[in-house]
C-alpha positions as CSV (number, residue, x, y, z in Angstrom):
1,M,-0.2,-0.2,0.1
2,G,1.2,3.5,-0.5
3,I,0.5,6.9,-1.5
4,V,-0.2,8.5,-4.8
5,I,-0.4,12.0,-5.4
6,T,-1.6,13.2,-8.8
7,N,-2.3,15.9,-10.9
8,G,0.1,18.3,-9.2
9,K,2.8,20.3,-10.7
10,I,5.7,19.1,-9.6
11,V,8.5,22.1,-9.4
12,S,12.7,21.1,-9.1
13,S,15.3,23.9,-10.6
14,K,15.4,22.6,-13.6
15,G,11.3,23.3,-14.2
16,I,7.9,21.9,-13.7
17,V,6.5,18.7,-14.4
18,E,3.1,17.2,-14.3
19,K,3.1,14.3,-13.2
20,D,2.3,11.4,-10.3
21,I,4.2,10.5,-7.4
22,R,4.0,7.2,-5.6
23,I,5.1,7.0,-2.2
24,V,6.1,3.4,-0.5
25,G,7.3,3.6,3.1
26,E,9.9,6.5,3.6
27,K,10.4,7.1,0.1
28,I,9.5,8.0,-3.6
29,E,9.2,4.7,-5.4
30,D,8.3,6.5,-8.7
31,I,6.9,9.4,-10.5
32,G,4.9,9.1,-13.7
33,I,1.7,8.1,-14.9
34,D,-1.0,5.8,-14.0
35,L,0.7,4.6,-11.0
36,V,-2.1,3.9,-8.6
37,A,-1.9,0.4,-7.0
38,P,-4.9,-1.3,-5.2
39,N,-5.4,0.0,-1.9
40,D,-3.4,3.0,-2.7
41,E,-4.3,6.3,-0.7
42,I,-4.6,8.7,-3.7
43,I,-4.3,13.1,-2.6
44,D,-5.6,15.3,-5.7
45,A,-3.0,17.9,-5.9
46,K,-4.7,19.5,-8.9
47,G,-4.1,23.8,-9.0
48,F,-1.3,23.0,-6.4
49,F,2.6,23.0,-6.6
50,V,4.4,19.6,-5.5
51,L,7.8,21.0,-3.7
52,P,10.4,19.4,-1.9
53,G,10.7,19.8,1.8
54,G,12.6,22.8,2.7
55,I,15.9,22.5,4.2
56,D,16.7,25.1,6.9
57,V,20.6,25.2,7.3
58,H,20.9,28.3,9.7
59,T,19.2,27.5,13.1
60,H,19.9,28.0,16.7
61,F,17.2,26.3,18.7
62,E,17.7,26.3,22.6
63,A,19.4,29.7,22.8
64,E,19.3,31.1,26.3
65,A,18.7,34.0,27.6
66,G,18.2,35.3,31.6
67,G,17.9,32.0,32.2
68,M,15.1,31.2,29.8
69,V,14.9,29.5,26.6
70,A,11.7,30.1,23.8
71,D,12.0,27.5,21.3
72,T,13.7,24.2,22.0
73,F,14.4,21.7,19.4
74,T,10.5,20.5,19.9
75,T,8.6,24.0,19.4
76,G,11.3,25.1,16.9
77,T,11.1,22.1,14.4
78,K,7.2,22.0,15.2
79,A,6.9,25.3,13.6
80,A,9.5,24.5,10.9
81,L,6.7,21.7,9.9
82,V,4.2,23.7,9.5
83,G,5.7,26.5,7.8
84,G,7.3,23.9,4.9
85,T,10.5,23.0,6.1
86,T,11.3,19.3,6.4
87,T,14.6,19.5,7.4
88,I,17.1,21.7,9.7
89,V,20.9,22.4,10.3
90,D,21.7,23.5,13.8
91,F,24.9,24.5,15.2
92,A,26.5,22.3,18.0
93,E,28.8,25.1,20.0
94,Q,31.8,24.1,21.5
95,I,33.0,26.7,24.4
96,K,36.3,28.4,24.8
97,G,38.1,25.7,27.0
98,G,36.4,22.8,25.6
99,T,36.0,20.4,23.2
100,L,34.1,19.2,20.2
101,R,32.9,16.0,21.5
102,R,31.4,17.7,24.5
103,A,29.8,19.9,22.2
104,L,28.4,17.3,20.0
105,E,27.1,15.4,23.2
106,E,25.5,18.3,24.4
107,W,23.4,19.4,21.4
108,S,22.5,15.7,20.6
109,K,21.3,15.2,23.6
110,N,18.8,18.7,23.2
111,A,17.9,17.3,20.1
112,T,17.5,13.3,20.1
113,D,14.3,12.3,20.1
114,K,12.8,15.6,20.4
115,T,12.8,17.2,16.6
116,Y,9.7,17.2,15.0
117,T,11.8,17.9,11.2
118,D,14.8,15.5,10.5
119,Y,18.1,17.5,11.2
120,G,21.7,17.7,11.4
121,F,24.5,19.9,13.1
122,H,27.7,22.0,11.7
123,M,30.2,22.2,14.5
124,T,31.1,25.8,16.0
125,I,34.5,26.2,16.5
126,S,35.6,28.9,19.4
127,D,38.8,27.4,20.4
128,W,41.1,27.0,17.9
129,N,44.2,24.7,19.3
130,E,46.1,21.2,18.6
131,N,43.2,19.2,19.9
132,T,40.7,21.1,18.1
133,S,42.1,20.3,15.0
134,K,42.4,16.3,15.6
135,E,38.9,16.4,16.8
136,M,37.8,17.9,13.2
137,E,38.3,14.7,12.0
138,E,36.3,12.6,14.5
139,M,33.5,15.4,13.6
140,V,33.9,14.4,10.0
141,K,33.3,10.7,10.6
142,E,30.6,11.5,12.8
143,G,29.0,12.6,9.4
144,I,29.4,16.6,10.5
145,T,31.0,18.1,7.3
146,S,30.7,21.6,8.0
147,F,31.9,24.1,10.9
148,K,31.7,27.5,11.6
149,M,33.6,30.3,13.2
150,F,33.1,34.0,14.1
151,F,34.5,37.4,13.6
152,A,32.7,38.5,16.3
153,Y,31.0,38.1,20.0
154,E,34.2,37.9,23.1
155,D,32.9,34.3,23.6
156,L,33.0,32.8,19.8
157,K,35.7,34.9,18.2
158,V,38.8,33.5,17.1
159,D,42.1,35.4,15.5
160,D,43.1,35.5,12.3
161,G,45.9,33.0,12.0
162,S,43.3,30.2,14.0
163,I,41.0,31.0,10.8
164,Y,44.2,30.6,8.6
165,E,45.0,26.9,10.2
166,A,41.2,26.0,10.2
167,L,41.0,26.3,7.0
168,K,43.9,24.5,5.9
169,R,43.0,22.0,8.1
170,A,39.3,22.1,6.5
171,K,40.9,21.2,2.9
172,E,42.6,18.5,4.3
173,L,39.9,16.7,5.3
174,G,37.3,18.1,2.4
175,T,34.8,19.7,4.6
176,L,33.2,23.0,4.7
177,I,33.7,26.3,7.3
178,G,30.7,29.1,7.2
179,F,31.5,32.1,8.4
180,H,30.1,35.1,10.7
181,C,31.5,38.1,9.1
182,E,31.8,41.2,11.5
183,N,34.8,43.1,12.5
184,G,34.0,42.5,16.1
185,D,37.2,44.2,17.5
186,I,36.2,47.5,15.7
187,I,32.0,46.8,17.1
188,D,33.5,46.3,20.8
189,R,35.1,49.7,21.2
190,L,32.0,50.9,19.2
191,R,29.9,49.9,21.6
192,K,31.5,51.2,24.6
193,E,32.1,55.0,22.9
194,A,28.0,54.5,23.0
195,I,28.0,53.4,26.3
196,A,30.2,56.1,27.2
197,K,27.9,58.8,25.6
198,G,24.9,57.0,27.4
199,K,23.6,55.9,24.0
200,L,21.7,53.0,25.5
201,E,18.4,52.6,22.9
202,P,17.9,49.6,20.6
203,V,19.0,51.8,17.7
204,Y,22.5,52.3,18.6
205,H,22.9,48.2,18.2
206,M,22.2,49.3,14.1
207,E,24.4,52.1,14.4
208,T,27.6,50.5,15.7
209,R,27.4,47.6,13.6
210,P,27.8,49.5,10.1
211,P,27.8,48.0,6.6
212,S,31.6,48.6,6.5
213,L,32.4,46.0,9.2
214,E,30.6,43.0,7.0
215,R,32.6,44.4,4.4
216,E,36.0,44.2,5.9
217,A,35.8,41.2,7.5
218,I,34.4,39.3,4.2
219,F,37.4,40.8,2.8
220,R,39.9,40.0,5.2
221,L,38.0,36.4,5.1
222,I,38.8,35.9,1.4
223,T,42.2,36.9,1.6
224,I,42.6,34.4,4.4
225,A,41.1,31.8,2.5
226,E,42.8,33.0,-0.8
227,L,46.2,31.7,0.7
228,A,44.6,28.4,2.2
229,D,43.4,27.8,-1.4
230,T,39.8,26.4,0.3
231,P,36.2,27.1,-0.1
232,I,34.3,29.1,2.4
233,Y,30.5,29.9,3.0
234,I,29.2,33.1,4.5
235,V,26.4,33.3,6.7
236,H,23.5,35.8,6.6
237,L,25.3,38.0,4.1
238,S,22.9,41.3,4.9
239,S,24.6,44.1,3.0
240,K,25.3,45.7,-0.5
241,E,28.7,46.4,0.9
242,G,29.6,42.3,1.7
243,Y,27.8,41.0,-1.7
244,D,30.4,43.6,-3.5
245,E,33.3,41.6,-2.2
246,I,31.9,38.3,-2.7
247,I,31.0,39.2,-6.8
248,K,34.9,40.8,-7.0
249,A,36.1,37.9,-5.3
250,R,34.2,35.1,-7.3
251,K,35.6,37.1,-10.7
252,K,39.2,36.4,-9.4
253,G,38.1,32.5,-9.6
254,M,37.7,32.0,-5.6
255,K,35.3,29.8,-4.4
256,I,32.9,31.3,-2.1
257,L,29.2,30.4,-1.0
258,A,26.8,32.9,0.1
259,E,23.8,32.6,2.0
260,T,20.9,35.6,2.9
261,C,17.9,35.4,5.3
262,P,14.3,36.8,4.8
263,Q,15.1,39.7,7.3
264,Y,17.8,41.3,5.1
265,L,15.2,41.1,2.0
266,L,12.0,42.4,3.7
267,L,12.8,44.8,6.5
268,D,15.7,47.7,6.4
269,K,17.0,49.9,9.3
270,D,13.5,51.8,9.7
271,C,12.6,49.2,12.3
272,Y,15.0,50.1,14.9
273,L,13.0,54.2,14.2
274,S,9.3,53.0,13.6
275,K,8.2,54.3,16.9
276,G,11.0,57.0,17.9
277,K,14.8,56.7,18.5
278,N,13.7,56.2,21.9
279,S,11.5,53.5,21.8
280,F,12.5,49.7,22.7
281,E,10.5,48.6,20.3
282,G,13.4,48.2,18.4
283,A,14.8,45.4,20.3
284,K,12.5,43.0,18.4
285,Y,14.8,43.5,15.4
286,V,18.4,43.3,17.5
287,I,20.1,40.9,15.5
288,S,23.9,40.3,13.8
289,P,24.5,41.6,11.7
290,P,21.7,44.2,11.9
291,L,19.2,45.3,9.3
292,R,20.5,47.6,6.5
293,D,19.1,50.2,4.2
294,E,16.5,49.7,1.0
295,E,19.8,49.4,-1.3
296,S,20.8,46.3,0.1
297,K,17.7,44.7,-0.3
298,K,17.5,45.1,-3.9
299,V,21.4,44.0,-4.3
300,L,20.4,40.8,-2.1
301,W,17.5,40.4,-4.0
302,Q,18.9,40.6,-7.1
303,G,21.4,38.2,-6.5
304,I,19.1,35.5,-5.6
305,K,18.0,36.3,-9.5
306,D,21.6,36.5,-10.7
307,E,22.1,32.7,-8.8
308,E,25.3,34.7,-7.0
309,I,23.2,34.2,-3.5
310,D,23.4,30.1,-3.2
311,V,20.9,29.7,0.2
312,V,17.9,31.8,1.7
313,A,18.3,30.4,5.5
314,T,16.7,32.0,8.4
315,D,19.4,32.4,11.7
316,H,16.3,31.5,13.5
317,C,17.1,32.5,17.3
318,A,14.6,32.9,19.4
319,F,14.2,34.9,22.5
320,N,10.6,36.5,23.6
321,Y,10.2,40.6,24.0
322,K,9.2,40.2,27.4
323,K,11.7,38.7,30.1
324,Q,14.3,38.4,27.6
325,K,14.8,41.1,25.1
326,E,13.8,43.2,28.0
327,L,17.0,42.3,29.4
328,G,18.5,45.2,27.5
329,K,16.2,47.7,28.6
330,D,18.6,49.9,29.8
331,D,21.5,48.8,27.8
332,F,21.6,48.0,24.1
333,T,24.4,46.0,24.4
334,K,22.7,43.3,26.7
335,I,19.7,42.5,24.5
336,P,19.7,39.1,23.3
337,N,21.1,39.0,19.6
338,G,18.3,37.3,17.5
339,A,14.8,36.6,16.1
340,P,12.4,34.0,15.3
341,G,11.6,33.1,11.7
342,V,12.0,29.6,11.0
343,E,7.5,29.5,10.2
344,N,7.9,32.2,7.9
345,R,10.6,31.5,5.7
346,Y,8.6,29.5,2.3
347,K,5.7,31.8,2.3
348,L,7.9,35.0,2.7
349,I,10.1,34.1,-0.2
350,Y,7.2,32.9,-2.4
351,T,4.9,35.8,-1.7
352,Y,7.7,38.4,-2.0
353,G,10.4,36.6,-4.2
354,V,7.8,34.2,-6.9
355,T,4.5,36.7,-6.7
356,K,6.6,39.9,-7.0
357,N,8.7,38.6,-10.1
358,R,11.8,38.9,-8.7
359,I,12.8,35.3,-8.8
360,T,11.3,32.1,-10.3
361,I,9.3,29.3,-8.4
362,E,12.2,26.9,-9.4
363,R,14.4,29.3,-8.0
364,L,12.4,29.1,-4.7
365,V,12.9,25.3,-4.8
366,E,16.7,26.0,-5.8
367,I,17.9,28.3,-2.8
368,L,15.4,26.8,-0.1
369,S,16.1,23.0,-0.8
370,E,18.0,22.0,-3.7
371,N,21.3,23.9,-2.9
372,P,21.1,23.5,0.7
373,A,20.9,19.7,0.2
374,K,23.7,19.8,-2.3
375,I,26.0,22.3,0.0
376,F,25.7,20.1,2.8
377,G,25.9,16.7,1.9
378,L,22.3,15.8,2.2
379,Y,21.5,16.0,-1.7
380,P,19.8,13.3,-3.3
381,K,18.6,12.2,-0.3
382,K,16.7,15.1,0.3
383,G,16.1,18.2,-1.4
384,I,14.8,17.2,-4.6
385,I,11.6,14.9,-5.6
386,Q,12.9,12.2,-7.5
387,K,12.9,8.1,-7.7
388,G,14.7,6.8,-4.5
389,S,14.9,10.2,-2.5
390,D,13.2,10.8,0.9
391,A,9.6,11.3,0.6
392,D,9.6,15.1,2.5
393,I,6.9,16.5,0.2
394,I,5.0,19.7,0.4
395,I,1.4,20.1,-1.7
396,F,1.1,23.5,-1.7
397,N,-1.8,26.0,-2.7
398,P,-0.5,29.4,-4.5
399,E,-4.2,31.2,-4.2
400,A,-4.5,31.0,-0.2
401,K,-3.6,34.4,1.4
402,S,-3.3,35.1,5.2
403,I,-1.6,38.1,7.1
404,I,1.3,37.2,9.8
405,R,0.5,37.6,13.4
406,A,2.1,36.1,16.8
407,E,-0.5,35.2,18.1
408,N,-1.7,32.3,15.5
409,Q,2.2,31.3,15.4
410,V,3.2,28.6,16.7
411,Q,6.7,29.3,17.0
412,N,7.0,29.5,20.7
413,V,8.0,33.5,21.0
414,D,5.8,36.6,21.8
415,Y,6.5,38.2,19.0
416,N,7.0,38.3,15.3
417,L,9.3,40.0,12.8
418,Y,6.9,40.3,10.1
419,E,3.9,41.6,12.2
420,G,0.7,42.5,9.9
421,L,2.5,41.6,6.7
422,T,0.4,39.7,3.8
423,Q,1.8,36.0,2.6
424,Y,0.5,33.9,-0.2
425,G,0.2,29.8,-0.2
426,K,-1.0,27.1,2.0
427,F,0.9,24.0,3.2
428,E,-2.7,21.8,2.1
429,Y,0.0,18.9,2.8
430,V,3.4,18.3,4.3
431,F,5.0,14.7,4.0
432,L,8.5,14.0,6.4
433,R,9.8,10.6,4.7
434,G,6.2,9.7,3.4
435,Q,4.6,9.9,6.9
436,M,1.4,12.9,6.3
437,V,2.9,14.9,9.4
438,V,0.7,18.7,8.3
439,K,-2.9,18.9,6.8
440,D,-4.0,22.3,6.3
441,E,-1.3,23.8,8.5
442,K,-2.1,21.6,11.4
443,I,0.4,18.7,12.9
444,L,-1.3,15.8,12.6
445,I,1.5,13.6,14.8
446,S,1.6,13.7,18.6
447,K,5.4,13.3,19.3
448,P,8.4,14.5,17.7
449,L,9.2,12.0,14.5
450,G,12.6,13.5,13.1
451,K,15.8,11.7,13.1
452,Y,19.4,12.6,12.7
453,Q,20.6,12.8,9.0
454,R,24.2,11.9,8.8
455,R,25.6,14.4,6.3
456,G,28.0,14.1,3.5
457,L,30.3,11.1,3.6
458,T,33.3,10.1,5.4
459,I,37.1,11.6,4.8
460,K,37.8,8.0,3.5
461,D,35.2,8.1,0.6
462,E,36.1,10.2,-3.0
463,G,36.6,14.0,-2.1
464,E,34.6,14.9,-5.5
465,K,31.6,13.2,-4.1
466,N,31.9,14.8,-0.5
467,G,29.6,17.5,0.6
468,Y,30.5,21.2,-1.6
469,H,32.1,19.0,-4.0
470,N,28.7,17.9,-5.7
471,Y,28.0,21.9,-5.6
472,T,27.0,22.5,-9.3
473,R,28.1,26.4,-8.8
474,W,32.1,24.4,-9.2
475,R,31.4,21.9,-11.8
């Protein structure tokens, strides 16, 4: 007995086809015509798009501030499912003085048997030393084939020499490192200057993290990566200035992957001032990098259209406005950095990308599903609707219309960045590995179903088959 989805428009980066899909167990058994067998369940998708489940490769669940957590792996991945995302990749974070092994154990404990989506991990490196270098190989053997390093945040940032050594090690192992690019040293000085002058409101979070400091860190990273001769992945690109550095480097032959987020495509720095410079409402938008100007939004959209930006993820890092963001009521430097978004990504990009003719629906599938899967070693198990792939499938009604309201969301947060925005589309059905988990945007399962997805291959496998080496940009 199987499930057959009929009459739908199946979307991939290569185009749209109208065929049936037969699901047996966790996999797509076949795609074609007249696939119904006796006792099969039939789902009529006439008039709907049939899309691969979304893959969000940048989430931070279990983020703590003030001894409190808003979105756990359970609440966050439940929201992801309702929003059309069937796989997330979170960050296991090494603490300074700690080990990568300990970080993996702690994050695995947080996630195992608690997620509604399938999941994986990147490994954050905050303490570079000889043991960390050795542990990178152990992590790759565990299936973690991507890492992350920071140019900012006192408890996370590493120096340029460490980044150079880590990139050389990544090249040896065939792994990929993503980078948070802001000049943290200068930001720290600017923040101290602002506090000394009594500039304490949330707007000064934005003013002390100008786009020039993203540009400088990206330029510096590119210089280091050129010396190490290895690809890099830039997370949450936010500015025209940073984008321009990437384009210049690519023209020289540098292998750079770039990710942006809906907040940098749809919101701008006026959010910090919408209710006055002295208002604390701007705390809702205290994220890093901060929101930029209108020109940056236009440039980033164009970069997606031109296939220069490879992935749209969310950087979902939820803190409640009450009790958590309010920790910085009298000092913007104490406001927890981060905001929710995993529930809204798919419809936002469809609404403000596809329906506004900025991108095609084929490109939407590429940046939300296919490219993330290819870059981080999940493809073709995930990220595409084809025979033999996991049956992670969305049946999407493009005609439905709704207004984003925090009071209606599944995310365990007391506000929404996109409050009041119109969005188009409805997830009629969501399947995770062949099981119907969402119908009419309601969760059908009573307990977490997600499992860990071993991403990529081990270092013993052929390098050209591993992780980002499969990515079409470099073929």
